[in-house]
N, C-alpha and C positions, 0 to 999 in steps of 0.2 A: 695750505700747508699742514701737515700733521705732526704734532709734538711727539717727542721721544717717549713721554709718559703715556700718552694716548696710544702709541704703537705698542707699548709694553702691555697695556691692558687689553688692546685688541688682539694681540698675539696670544696672550693667555686665554682669551675667550675663544679664539679659533682652535687652539690646541687642547682645550678642555683642562687647562691647568688652574688649580684653585688659587686664583689670584688674590682673594681676600686673605689668605693665610700666608702666601709666599711673597706678596709685594706690599709696600707701605700703603696705607690708605690716604687718599687725597680728598680733602674736603670737596664735596660736590661731584666726585667721580667714583663710580663703582664698576663692577664688571658688566653691568647692564647698560652703561652709558655708551651712546654711539660715538663713532670716531669724530664726527664733525662737532658734537657737543664738547667732547674732551678737548679737542683742538682749540675751540673758542675759549674755554675755561682756562687752559694753560697759557694761551697767548695772553690773556688779560693779566696773568700773574708774572710772566717772565719776558713778554715782548716777542714779537714775530721775528725780529732779526736773529735772535738766538737759535730759534728753531729752524730757520732757513739754512743756517750754517750746519745745524745737526743733519738736516735732510741731505745736504750736499755731502757731508762726510759719510753718511750711511750708504749713499749711492755709489761713492767712489770705492768702497771696500766691499761691495756686495759680491764681486767676482771672485774674492778670496775665500768664500765659504766653501766648506767641503762636508759632503754627507749630511747637510742640514744642521750642523753644529757650529757655533761661533768659534773661529780660529783665533789663535793669539793676535794675528793682525787686527782682526775686528774688535777683539777685546781692548787692544791698546787705543783704537780709534774712538771706541765709545766712551773712554775715559775722558773725553772732553768735557763732560758734565761738571761744572765747577763747584756746585754746592754740595754738601754732605747728603742732603735729601735725594737730589738726582743721582749722586754717586751710589747710594744705597739701593736705588731703584735699578740702576744699571747692573750692580753686582747681583741683585736677586734675579734679574732677568737672565743673566748669563748662566747662573747656577741652576735655576729652577725650571726654566723654559726651554726644552730641547727643540729647537727650531726644525721644522720640517719632519717631525717624527709622527708616524701614524699611531695615534693613541687609542687603540682598540679597547684597552682596559677601562677607558674613561667613558665609553659609550653606553647609553641606556638601551634597553631591550625594545626596539621598534617592532611593532606588529604583534607584540605579546602583552598589550595593555590588559586585555580581557582576562588573560590567564593569571597575570600578576595580581589583579583585583581579587580573583578567587583564592589565590594563596594568602593575600593578606586577610581575607575574610576567614579563612580557616585558622590563621594565627590569632585573629581577634577572638575567635570562639574559644581557643585554648586559653588565651590569657584571661578573658572575662568569665567564661562559663566552666573552666577546668575540664574541658572535653578531651576526647581522644581522636585525632584526626588521622586518616590515611589518605595521602595524596599520590595517585599513580599518573605518571606522565609518560605518554607514549608518543613515538614519532620516529622517523628514519634517522639513520646516522647523520650527525652534523646539523640537526634541526634546532639545536639549542636547548636541549633538555636540561643539561647540567647548569647552563647559565640561567635558566628559569628557576631551578631548584635553589640555586645559591643566592637568588635575587633578594631573598628575605633574611639572609644571614646577618647583615648589619643591624636590622631591626631586632632580631632575636638577642644578639649580643650586646645591644645597648640596654637590655633589661638587666637590673642588678644581678639576678641569679640565673639569667637566661644562658643557655649553652646550645651551640650548633655543632653536631658531630657529623663526619663524613666517613663513608666506607665504600669501597668499590670492588665489584666482582670482576674476574679476569678469565677469558676463555683459556688462556694458556695454563692456568693453575686451577682449572674448574673442579678438579678432584679434592682440593683443599677445603675442608669444611668450615663453615662460619667465617669466611675471610673478611667480608665487609662488616659483619656485626662485631666481630672481634677487634677490627681496626677502629671502629667507632667508639666502642666502649673502653678500649685501651686508652684512647685519647681522653675519655671522661675521667678515668682514674688518675691520669697524669696531671689534669688540669684542675681537679676538684679543689685542691688547697687554694690555688690562685684565684679561683671563682668565688668560693664561699668564704675565704678568709679563714684565719686560724680557728676561730670559735665555731664558725659554721662547719668547718671540715671535721672538727672533733665531734660535733653532733652527728655528722654524716657517718663517721667511723662507728660511733656508738650505736646508731640505728642499724647498720650492717651487722654488727656483732650480735645484736638482740634478735634479729629477724632471720638471719642465716645460721643454720647449725653448722657444725664442723664438716659434715658430709657434703651439704650444699656449697659451702665455701671451697671445698677441695674440687668439687665438679667444676666450679666456675674458674678456679685457677688453671684448670687444664686448658681453658679456651682463652682466658684473659690474664696472662702472666702479671700485668701491672696491678691486679687486684692486691698484690703484696704491698702496694703503697697504702692501701685502705685497711685491709684485713688480712695480715700475714698469717700464714698457716702456722700454728704452734709446733714446736718441735716434735711432739708426740705424734701429731697428725702427719707430719712429713715422713716419719720413720715407721709408722704402723703399716702392717700389710694392707694393701689397697682393699677397701671395703666392697669395691665393685665386682670383685670376683665371685662374691656370694649373692649377688642380685641378678635376677633375670634381666636380660638386655632390654625387653619391652619396659619393665619397670624402671630401669635406669634412665631410659629416655624420658619417661615421664617425670622422673625426679630432676632430671637436668632442666626440662622445660619449667618445672615449678620453681627451681632456684633462679632461673632467669626471670621469671615473672615477679618473684619476690624482690630481686635486685632492682628491676625496672621501677617497681612500685615505690621502693625507698628513694630512688634516684629522682622519681617525679615529685616526690614531696620536698626533696632538697633543692632541685633546680626547677625554675619556672620562667619561661617554658623550656621543655626539653624536646629538642628537634633532632631527629636522626635521619640523615639523608643516605640512602643506599643506591648506588649507581650501578647501571648495567645489570638489572635483575634478569635479563634474558640469559646470562651466564651463571646464575645462582645455582648452588648445589641444592639438592632436595632437603637436606638437613636444615639449611638456612631458611628455606621456604616454609618448612614445617614450624620452625621456631617463630617466624614472622606471624603465622596464623595464630599461634598460641598467644603471642604478646597483644596482638590487635583484638582478639576475642575475649581477653581478660577484662572483667568488669570491675576490677579493683584499682585500675590505673586512672591517672588524671594528668592534666597539663602536659600531655604527650602528643607529638606530631611526628609522624613517620612519612618520609617522602621517598618514593621509589620511582626510578626511571628505567625504561626498557625500550629497546628497538622494536618498533611495531612489525616490522618485516622479518624478525628473528625470534619469535616467541617459541620457547621450548614447550613441549607437552606438559611438563611439571609446572611451569609458570602459568600456562593457560588454565590448567585445572585449579590452581591457587587463586587466581583472579576471579574465576567463576565462583569459587566458594566465598570469595569476599562479597561478590554481587548478590549471591542468594545464600546467606549464612544459615547454618543449621539452627532451626528453631529451638531445639533442645539444649543448644550450648549455653544460652543464658541461665537456663534452669540448673544445669550442672554446675556452672560457675558460680551461682548464687550461694550454694552450700560452702564453696571454698573461698570466694572472695569477700562475701559479706561478713562471714564470721571472722575471716583473717583481719579484715580492716578494723573490727572492733576489739578483737581479742589477742591476736598473735602479733600484729604489726605494732611494736611497742613505740615506734617513733610517732610523736604527736605534732611537734612544731620544729621548724628550723628557722633560725635567724642568723643574719650575717652582719658583719661590721659595716657593710656599705648600705645596708637598708633596716630600717626599723620595723618593716612589715613582718608578719609571720604567717606561715602557710600551714594550715591544718590539713592532715591527710583525710580526704572525704571519706565518709562511710558509704556503704552501699545504697542507703536510702537516698543520700544526696546525689550520687553519681547516676544511679539508674543504669539504662542502657544508653551509654554516652558516646559510643563509637560511630564515626561517619566516614563513609568513602566518597572521595571525589576523584573523577577521572578526567585527565585533560589529554587531548590529542593534538600534537603540533603538526602543522603542515609546512610548506614552503612560504617564503615571504612574497608579497605582491610587489609590483613595480613601484608602487607609491611607498612601500616600506623601504625598499632599496634606495629610493631617492631620499628619503629622510635620513638614512644612514650616511649617504654620500654627503649631504648638507652638513650634518653634524661632524663627521669626520674631517672633512676639508674646509670647515667653517665658512660655508657658502650661505649667502643670504637670499639669493634669488633662485626659485625653483626652475626656472627656464634654463639656467646654466647647468644645473645637476641632472636634469631630466634625460638628455641624450646619453649621457655616461651611464645613468642608472639603467635605461633600456637595454644598453649593450651588456652590462654586467648581468642583468637579470636574464637575458637570453643565453648567456654562457653558462650560468650557474643554475638556472631554474628557480632561483630564489632560495637555494639551501644556504643557511647563515654561515656555516663552516667553510663551504666551498667559496662563497662570496669573499670572506675574510682571507682566504688562501689566494685567490685570484688578485685581489687588491694588493697584497703583499708582493706577489710576483710582478705585477705592473710596476711597483715602486722600485723593486730590485733591479728591473730591466730599464729604469729611467723613462718608462712610458708614462709614469705618474711622478711628478718632481715638485719641489718646493722652491719658489723663487724668493730668495732673501731680499732682493731689491724691492719687489712689489709686496712682499709679505703675502703671496697668494699661491695657491696650487695650480699647476698647469698640466695639461695633457693634450694628446693628439688622438682624436677619435679614429681617424683613418688608420694611423699606425697601430692602434688597439685592435681594430677590426682585421687588419692584415696579419697580425701577430699569429705565430704558427704553434704556440703552445696550448692552444685550446684542448681541453680534455673533458670527457664526460665523467671522469673519476677523480674525486678529490685526492685519493691516494696517489694517483699518477702525478697530479700537480704537486703535491707535497713532496713526492720523491724527487721530482725535478728540482725543487727548491733545496732539498738536502744536498743533492749532487753538486749544485751550483755554489753553495755557500758553506760547505763544510770540507774540512780536510779529511784524509784517510784516518787520522787519529780521532777526530770528532765522530766519524761514522763508527769507529770501533767503540768508542765511549757509548753512544747511543745503543748499539747492540748489547753491550754489557748491562746497561740499565734495563733493557728489554728482558734480560734473563733473570732479573731480580725481583720481579713481581710488580705490583701497582705502585707501591710506595717503598722505596728502599733507603737505607741509611747510607750516609756518605762513607762511613768507615768500611762498609761492604763494598761499595763502589770502588774505594781505594785498594781494598784487598784484591778484588777481581782484576782491576786495572793493572796492578803491578805484576800479577802472576800470569795473566793471559796475554798481555801486550808484548810483542817481540821487539818493538821499537823503543822509542823514548818513554820510560815509565817514571819520569820525575814528578814529584808532588807539585811543583810550580806549573808544569804543563797541564796536569789534571785540573788544577784550580782554575787555570785560564780557560780551559775547554768547558768546564762547568758553568763559568760565568758567561761565556760566549753562548752556550746552549740555552741558558735562561734568557739572555738578551734577544736571541733570534727566535724565542717562543717555541723551541724544541721541548724543553723541560720547564717545569715550574718548581721553585724551591718552597718547601713546606717547613716553617720554623727556621731553625738554624742549621739542621744536620740532615734533613730528608729531601728527597726529590721524587718527582713523578712526571710522566708524559703530559704535555699540555693538552693533548687529544689523542684518542685512540688511532686516529688517521696517521699522526705523526709516527707512532710506534709501528703500525702496519707498513708505512712508507719506508722506515729504516730497515725493517726486516726484508722487505721486498727487494732491497738493492743487492742482496747476496744471494746465491743459489740456495735452495732449501737444505740441501745436504750439508752446506757449509754452516748454516746457522744451527742445525742440529748438532754439528760437531762442537760448536761454541757452547750450546746448552750443556752438553756432557762435560766439556772442559770446566765450566763454571760450577756445575754440581760437584765435580771432583775437587776443585779448589775449596769450596765451602766445607765439603765433608772432611778434607784433610786438615784444613787450617782453623776452623772454628773450635772454640772451647766446647767442653761437654754441654754447658748450659746453653750456649748460643745455638749449638747444633740442634739440641732439643726444641728450642723455640722456632728453628727454621726447618724442622724435620720434613714437614709436608712439602715445602718448596724444594729441598734437596732431592726428596724422592721423586717428585715430578720431573726434575731436570735429568735424573739418571735412570728412570724406569725402562727406557728404550735403549740404554747405552751398551757398550761392549765391555763393561766392567766384568771382573771375575764373577762367575755366576753365583757362587755361594755367598760371596761378599754383598753382592747386590740384593740377593733374596733376603739376607739378613736385615739389610737396611729397609726393604719393603715390609718385612715382617714388623719391625719397629713402627713404621708408619701406620700399618694396618692396626696394630695394638693400640696406638694413640687414638686414631679414628674411632675405633671401637669404644674406647674409654670415654669418648665425648658423644657417643651415640650417633655418629656419623656413618651409618651402616653402608651406604652406597660408596663412600670413600674407602671404608675398610675392605669391602669386597674387591674393589679396583686394585688396591695395593696388594692384597693377599693372592689374588688370581694372577696378577703379573709376577709375583714372587714364585708362585708355583710354575709358571711358564718358563721362567729363567733357570729352573733347576734341570740340567741335562738328563740325569737319571733320577727321577723323583724319589723312589723308595730305595735307592742305593744305601748301603749300611751307613755311610758318613752323613747321609742326608735325611736319615729317618726322623730325627727329633725336629729338624727344621720344616721338613714336609708335613709332619704331624700338626705342628702349630698353625702353619698356613692353612692347611685343609680345614682345620677346626674353626678358625677365625672366618674363613670364607663361608663355610656352611652356616655358622651363626648369623653372620650378615645377610646371607641370601635368604635365610628363613625369615628374618625381621623385614626384609624388603618384599616378602610374599613370593619369592622365586622358589617355591617348594620343589619342583623337580630338580633344579640345579643343586639345591641344598641336600636333597636325598643322594644324588649321585657323589657328592663330596663325602658325605657320611659313609656311604657304602664303600667308597674307595679306601677309607681308612679302616673300617671294620673288616674288610676282606684281606688285608695285609697279614699274612702268617708271621712276619718278622716283628710285628708290633705287639708288645705284651698286652694281655687283656685289660690291665689296669690303666694303661695309656690310651686305650680306646674309650674310656669311660665317657669323656665329654661328647664324642660323636654319637655314642649310644643314647646319652641323655637328649641330645638335639633331635635324634630320629624318633625317639618315643614322644617327645613334646610335639613333633609334627604330626605323628600318629593320633595323638589326642585331639588335636585341633583340626585335623583334616578329615579324618574318617567319621562318618555318621554312626557306624558301629564301634562303640568303645571296647568292645570285647577283643578287637584286633590289637589295640595298644596294651590292653591288659594281659592278653596271652603272651605277647612279646616280652612284656616286663617279667612275667612269671618264668618263661623260658630262660631269660637272661639270668635271673636270680638262681635258678636251679643249675644251669650249666657253668656259670662263671664263678659263683660263690658257694654253691652247695646249700642254698637256703630254699627249701621246698615247701609248697603248700598243696594240700589235697585239691584235686580238680573235681572229684565226684561229690554229689550232694551229701551222702552219709558221712563222708570224711570231713566235709566242711561243717556239718552240724555239730559233730563230735568236737572238732577244733574250736568252734565258737563257745561251746559249753565250757571247755577248758579255759579259754581266754577270760571269760566272765568270772570264773572262779579265781583266776590269779588276779584280776582287777579288783575283786571283792575283798581280797586279803588286806590287812592292815598295812603291810609292807608296801603296797602299791601307792600309798599316800605318804611320800617321803617328807620328813621334816625340813625346815629351812636349813638346819645344819647339814643334813644329808645332802641337800641340794648344793650347798655351798662347797662341800668336800668332794663332790663328784669330779673325777678327773676327765680330762678331754679324751675323746675317742681318737686314737692315734693310728690304729691299723687301717691303711688305706683301702683294702678290700672291704672292710666293715663300713667304712665311710661310703664307699661306692654302693654298697648294698642298701644303706640308709636313704641315699638319693633315689635309688631305683624304686624302693618300697614306698617313698613318699609319692612318687608319680603313679605307682600301681594303686595307691589309695584313691586318687582322683578318678582313675579309669574305672575301678570297682564300684565307686559311688554311681557314676553316670551310666555304667553298664547294668545298673539295677541288681548288684550282688552285694547287699549289706552284710551277709554273713561272712563273705570272704574279706570285705572291707574291714570287719571287726577283727578278724584273725591278723590282718596285715598291721593294723594299728597296735594291737597287743604285742606283736613281735617287735615292732620299732621300739616300744617302751622297755620291754624285757632286754633288748640289745643294749640299751643305753645304761641300764643297771649293771649289765654284765661286762661291757666293753668300754664304757666311758660316755661322757655327755656329748650330744649332738644337738644342734640348734633346733632341728625339727622335732625333737622331743616335746617341744612347747605346743605345737599344733596338734601332736597326737594326743596330749592330755586335754586340749581344748575340745577336739572332736569327741574324745571318750566321755567328757563331761556331758555333752549334749545327748549322747546314746543313753547315759545312765539316767538322765532327767526325763527325756521324752519317750524312750523305749522301755526302760526298766522301772520307771517311777521312783527311783531312788534320788530324791531331791537333795538330801544332805550330802551324799557322796559326790553327786555332780557338782555341788557348790564347792566342796573341798577340792575336787580335781581342777576346777577352774582357778581357784587360788594357787594351786601348784603351777598351772600353766603360766600365770602371771609372773611368779617367782623365776620360772625358767627363761622367760623372755628377758627379765632383768639380768640373769646371768649371762645370757647370750650377748646382750648389749655391753655388759662390762668386759667381756672377753673379745669384743670387736668382731663377733661372728654372726651377728644377728641377721643381716641380709634382708630377705623379704619375709622372714618368719614373723616379725612383729605385726605386720599388716594382716597376715593370715590369721594369726592367733587373735588379734584384737577384734577383727570382724566376726570371727566365729564365736567368740565369747559374747560379744555385745549384741549380736543378732539372735543367737540360739540359746544363750545361757542367762545372762545378766537380766534381761527384761522380765524373766519369770521369778526372780528373787529380789529385785529392786524396782523402784519407780522408773518408768520409761524416760522421764526427763533427765534423770541422773546419768544416763548413758549416752546422751547426745554428744557431749564433748569427746568422749572415747570413740564414738563412731566417726566423727569428723576427723580425729587424728588417724584413725585407720584409713579413711578415705583419702586424705591428703598424701599418705605415704605410698599409695597404690601407683 
């Protein structure tokens, strides 16, 4: 006869309930004690008659159990236990041990022991040797990639300063840039104070402030809004004109990557280890993949582990190229990074140690000499489980001790699912729901009928079909509508947005009480997972696909548009800005009023361009153009102009030059568009000519024609005229007035005439073309014209690069070293003026590199200019 206490412990063991925490401890009995040993021990304490009576009572009420849960009748009968110790055991059992429940969440990962060992080894390397580890896990859908990646989460978070971050890419919102990276780093910013403690958090804040300048901080805020918890933007930065307008898009992307690298370095010094899990890389946007490459190839980080999972049968060309680059990294990359990361570790990264209230250890940010080339790639490829693995899962899940009992069922399930872990889990759940697998409370054992399972008609080769069947059987119309609403809101959605969409889109009962019941039921049935206290996500992509497949595609598309409209109309300005990409994705194919939709897509394109997500910017801009019925109609001109310009810039950065040219020429050819408003399209076209044509005279002649026709700024094309013009230019630059004093520079007003500003931009590009076309005399004339215009019409930032170039001409071509030195000093003062006015853009890097390559080494020791050269390099 088996005692009640032994039954409690045995049930806890079978159901994988942590009995040591939830049940009282009995002397001589633990969760590893066999039933016979526990029975003998408790009989010696209480006598066999008491437990005979208990066994009889339990047997008489077993038929009143419903759905594997102790009913009130059973609870009343179990209260026969007379002593406080047995009564506490009984109460704990009723509350903590849900009888007959399939506890998938308590199962270990069978058949993945080798992979888990490799993950643990990588984590050990990060903890012990401060390495940077990249783990790529491939496998078909449902093979357990996510479960494997999260298997080390507990070990990471048990470290005093360890943090495990998760982000997921989504096919439905693939055009949203940096989604998974932003989600992970958002979580880091929100949890930093909790993990580090107040003292450590303040040190983290101070390190961020010291190592990220205002420009980098502003760039990161555009992607990670919760950066405001750590380093809020000052009021002046928030209200000042966006600095990105004066920076080339290629340079802007480099600066964004550099800002991310610096943020990750500081985070790696504060958190140890820092683990970032990026799920479903096969749906990652190209901007995220580029950023991932930059982070992993950086030689200045430590204590970092990045885990990426992807479906091996759905690899995108962009992901395939990225993985190949990880396998065969650029041999020159470490050399280029050395200049940046080694010096940064010693000089610019002011953070040296972090300490927390929970740990007396201190982490020193490693220098380049300590780190070396410390990145390592580990690739894991998951396949299906074997019959043996399935058998072990069945034995653990159903608390079976004999393999012979589990093997026949395991063989049937393996044959049905081919060993796919998610398919297996879904099939077992369906068997349970159809009472083909049930728990007998009387015998405290699971039972099944193999013949009935074999004859069952719900077999499917597709886990989505099987999941859809489960949703149809176990959910109401309201539940299905809720699942569809969640599917419209991205990977992770806030409960407040679910509530908003639920109330506005549901034609039936929209009560808050029903919504809470449905959310609880969805979590219980493992359709959704709750994250924290106010967020939800699908438990698996198959559940989301199954829920969507239950309705016709046009009906779901209509819901997408409805949800997008609700969010656009109901969200506050700040909330809409944060969810702009999602709203644009929901509505880009909708039947909204064309102009209104195009304006929304323009906002999304501008935001994507601002974070250097050029693929997304092009997508939104081109869709915005497509939705304009008469593109160049008078009321659409400004909207069409902005959309064409952004699309052309993005396509150029993506290397799609033919498409970019067509967009530029579409703007330039419009007679109704003023010349000044075509300026950006003209600049993009000239830039493409500079970088595309082998003969730089093409871009030079185009620039000179443009200056002559649009602005009336003419340059001689013949040799004689150019020589006379160059002599005149040299005379002007030799005049004492060409070296302005500091007071003169300070008092120079800004150039405000838009046509003159336009001319300065074109002349700056013409200077490059003339240099590479081998026309130094014409280049000298153009530079002189730029300087004279600034004295006549007002200060322009490119005046600094003009003086830097002229300084090198006077020193190396004319032999006037003193005047060259003085011109170099003027160039430095002009850069400072541009920075003070917030219009510096990429002028600083151009000026610094010209001065410290072509001027300063001839008037100062070479060692004294190294710091300035590195500053110029890092801003490129």
